[in-house]
Phi, psi and omega in degrees: 000158189300317183295327180286331180297333178298334185248015184298320182298322182274315188256350180084195183282155178287135177258312181206149181237132177241123185254134177251075181271155175301144180279177181304323180294320178294317179298315177300322178298320178294317181297315179296322178297318177296318180298318180299310181297324181291316180297322180296330180290338181279354174296323177226072188290165178292167183287337179242160177304323180297315178292332180290320183268345184303315181300320179299320179293318180298314180295323179298317178295317182296311180295324180294320179293319178299315181295322180300314181288326176291335183273003187274354185294132180221150163244111184251115180270120180246178183297321186239014179172187182232156174247133184230130175130194185276143175246018178296161181306131178083358182239141181239140179287166177274140181256124183228104176294156182297329181291347179262003176264130181293121178300137181089355183265347181283129174211138174286146185235123169254156186067038187292344175293351176258004186299305183299324177296317182293324181272006175079024181242010180296131179083356178265172182300143182297154176241142186293338182269348182249102187262063182245133178239172183295337182266354186295123179263320184224164179184187181229126176259141175198169177245134184206203179290177179283161176296327178298317177295316183289343179284346178058045173083354181279126177276126183228165180296340180282001180303323178292346182264000179294127182277169173278164177294130184232353184287165181293342177256017176075027181241199188249137181268132182239152170216131179237122181283146175244011178065227179273355177284149186294133174295327179297320180295321179294315179298318180296321179294317178296317182297317179298314182292317180296319178297315179295331181276357177100025178235065184295329179294315178301314183296311184292323178297322179293318178293322181296322182284324176066233185232139175245147175262112184291145179267337186083001179270118181304332181289349178264357187300312183294329181281322186268336185242103184304134178087351181275135178290160176301141180237132178284168180299336179275004176093356181269145176289142180280000000 
């Protein structure tokens, strides 16, 4: 894909792509929202047929663009690293070589819709390194470089969303959704690529950890998510 080609020299060719798109319920919600807004415009329609239908068309474009950008989240496994983030128009994913991922920190996550609750961030401002949405079913957790480093010098509006280092080794915690695709498949793809790139320790540790089913209990964060500090029940790190 075009966004991955920008990093071909550093990360190599794309091996596998995992998309975290909104599910049927979310898409249905958008369609119902568009229908509601369109119907409301007919309470006081325009004087001509064109003016009457114009609001419906405008709302369709608006809702369509929002859905397009929400559908852009990807975890792209390449030969020498991964790309994490949105590939929507005008947005570029974060580039993370395998040598910048902490060995033993990769774990597949099931029940990923409970991820933010478990790490004590539910309801708080979004973070650029945690790509979890309300529809996310599965994903991959790991510890790596900062979002600033992974951005490769590009200044973006998400700079204000970059978190501080929070892992137990003083680095940055990442989460990439894989949507309805299996987290185990994503971990296996990363392990194969990392092993072939000369990082067998990273690969084997990822395979050994496999997949965890999140409980959503903050007190389980340190046990289930490698490298995550202990979190109290009130969501604060201990």
